Every structure is written in C-alpha cells, then in structure tokens.
C-alpha positions as CSV (number, residue, x, y, z in Angstrom):
1,M,-6.1,16.0,-3.1
2,L,-6.9,13.3,-5.8
3,P,-10.0,11.3,-5.5
4,L,-9.3,7.7,-4.3
5,H,-9.3,5.9,-7.8
6,L,-6.5,8.2,-9.1
7,A,-4.5,8.1,-5.9
8,E,-4.8,4.3,-5.8
9,L,-2.7,4.7,-9.1
10,F,0.2,6.0,-7.1
11,Y,-0.3,3.6,-4.3
12,Q,0.1,0.6,-6.5
13,L,3.1,2.2,-8.2
14,F,4.9,3.1,-4.9
15,D,3.9,-0.5,-3.7
16,D,5.6,-2.1,-6.8
17,K,2.1,-3.5,-8.0
18,L,2.2,-1.4,-10.8
19,S,5.0,-0.9,-13.4
20,F,6.0,2.4,-14.8
21,N,4.8,1.6,-18.2
22,E,1.4,0.3,-16.7
23,F,1.4,3.5,-14.6
24,A,2.1,5.8,-17.9
25,D,-0.7,4.0,-19.7
26,Q,-3.2,4.8,-16.8
27,L,-2.0,8.3,-16.8
28,Y,-2.8,8.9,-20.2
29,T,-6.3,7.0,-19.8
30,H,-7.2,9.6,-17.0
31,E,-5.6,12.5,-18.3
32,A,-8.3,14.8,-18.1
33,E,-8.9,13.9,-14.5
34,F,-5.4,14.6,-13.5
35,E,-5.5,18.0,-15.4
36,H,-8.7,19.0,-13.3
37,Y,-7.2,18.2,-10.0
38,M,-3.7,19.2,-10.3
39,S,-2.0,22.7,-10.9
40,S,-1.1,23.4,-14.4
41,D,2.5,23.3,-13.6
42,D,2.5,20.1,-11.7
43,Y,0.2,18.6,-14.3
44,L,2.8,19.4,-17.1
45,E,5.5,18.1,-14.9
46,L,3.7,14.9,-14.2
47,I,2.8,14.2,-17.9
48,S,6.1,15.1,-19.0
49,F,7.8,13.1,-16.3
50,N,11.1,10.8,-17.0
51,F,10.3,7.5,-15.4
52,G,13.8,6.2,-16.8
53,K,15.9,8.5,-14.6
54,S,17.8,7.1,-11.5
55,Y,15.7,8.8,-8.9
56,A,12.1,8.6,-10.6
57,M,10.4,7.2,-7.8
58,Y,11.8,9.8,-5.2
59,D,10.9,12.8,-7.4
60,L,7.3,11.4,-8.3
61,H,6.6,11.0,-4.7
62,K,7.9,14.5,-4.2
63,L,5.9,16.1,-6.5
64,M,2.7,14.0,-5.6
65,V,2.9,14.3,-1.9
66,K,0.3,17.4,-2.0
67,Y,-1.9,15.2,-4.0
68,I,-2.1,11.9,-2.3
69,N,-2.0,11.0,1.4
70,P,0.9,8.7,2.0
71,G,-0.5,7.8,5.3
72,E,-3.5,6.2,3.9
73,N,-1.4,4.2,1.5
74,E,0.5,3.0,4.6
75,K,-2.7,2.1,6.5
76,R,-4.0,0.3,3.3
77,R,-0.7,-1.7,3.0
78,L,-0.9,-2.6,6.8
79,L,-4.4,-3.6,6.4
80,S,-3.6,-5.9,3.4
81,Y,-0.9,-7.8,5.5
82,L,-3.6,-8.2,8.4
83,Y,-6.1,-9.5,5.7
84,D,-3.9,-11.7,4.3
85,A,-2.4,-13.1,7.7
86,R,-6.0,-13.7,8.8
87,E,-7.2,-15.6,5.4
88,K,-4.3,-18.2,5.7
89,S,-3.3,-18.2,2.1
90,S,-0.3,-18.4,0.7
91,K,0.5,-14.8,1.1
92,T,0.2,-15.6,4.8
93,P,3.8,-16.3,5.6
94,F,5.1,-13.0,3.6
95,S,2.6,-10.9,5.4
96,L,3.3,-11.9,8.8
97,E,7.1,-11.5,7.9
98,M,6.3,-7.8,6.7
99,L,4.5,-7.3,10.1
100,Y,7.4,-8.5,11.7
101,H,9.8,-6.2,9.8
102,L,7.5,-3.2,10.4
103,Y,7.5,-3.9,14.2
104,C,11.1,-4.1,14.1
105,S,11.6,-1.0,12.0
106,G,9.4,1.1,14.8
107,Y,5.8,0.1,14.2
108,N,5.5,-0.8,17.8
109,Y,1.7,-0.6,17.9
110,I,1.8,-3.8,15.8
111,I,2.1,-5.8,19.0
112,S,-1.2,-4.0,20.1
113,L,-3.1,-5.0,17.1
114,L,-1.8,-8.6,17.8
115,T,-2.6,-8.7,21.4
116,D,-5.8,-6.5,21.7
117,G,-8.1,-9.1,19.8
118,I,-7.4,-8.3,16.2
119,I,-5.3,-11.2,15.7
120,V,-4.5,-13.5,18.4
121,P,-2.0,-16.3,17.9
122,L,-3.1,-19.6,19.6
123,G,0.3,-21.0,19.5
124,E,-1.0,-24.3,17.6
125,K,-0.3,-25.3,14.0
126,D,-3.0,-25.9,11.5
127,E,-2.8,-29.0,9.2
128,I,-0.6,-27.3,6.6
129,G,1.8,-26.0,9.0
130,Y,0.8,-22.4,9.8
131,Y,0.1,-21.0,13.2
132,M,-3.6,-20.6,14.0
133,Y,-5.0,-17.5,15.4
134,S,-8.4,-15.9,15.9
135,G,-9.3,-12.4,15.8
136,N,-11.9,-9.7,14.8
137,L,-10.4,-7.7,12.1
138,P,-12.9,-5.5,10.1
139,E,-14.1,-7.0,6.8
140,K,-12.3,-5.8,3.6
141,N,-14.0,-3.0,1.7
C-alpha cells in the first residue's frame, strides 16, 4: 500500500479534484517515493501511462487498486459530504443531494447516520432557507 499522502493524489484524481496534468506534475514530484513503494513493472507502467486514451481512468484505477484502498476513498468522500452538510456552507445543498443519491444507489446505512444522532434533521429552515439539523459528527482531522 502507498502511504496516505501518495494515495491522496489518486483519491483526488478519481474524485475529479485534480486534473490529469496536475496529477502528472505530482507524480514526477514524488517519483522516488512511487518507485520505492511499487513493483518495478507497475512503476514503469505508471510513469509511462497515457492519460489521453479513452479508458485512462479505468486503466489507472485497475493498475493502482493493489496500492490504494478504494474503500478508504469512499469513506473519505462520504465523510466530506457529512461535514459539508453539518457546516451549512454553500456546499451543503450539493452534499445533501449527493447523500441522497448515494442512499438511492444502495448506501442504505446513510439513513442510520441521519437517524442515529450523527445528523438529525429538525424540519425547520434557518434564516437562509436551509433545513436545520443537529448532530455529533466527529471533528475533521
């Protein structure tokens, strides 16, 4: 497995928070670390990767799945939606919508998060029109 600071580059790329060009810049910045943690064949494939091909993201994910934990990225993404919802920022409506879409696509435990005290909708709107809620989501790291 890659250390978190290197895996984070892939998580950001897979979540569209980093472009292929930005990722490639970071890849060459941390070249020695990637070479240390990856097999020589996989490292060679990574540094010669063609980001312009049509299935680049799929192929990159397939290559990196043995070095990063996809479940960790999913957990981080879900927590970021929950944090954004709690903070009542401009991202709140989007985050609530994404939580709803995740619930509809099979993440049924989101209802437990919403009803077991992590986030509890109160049914009232605040002064800017967002629904109010309370909860005890753990603090961000």
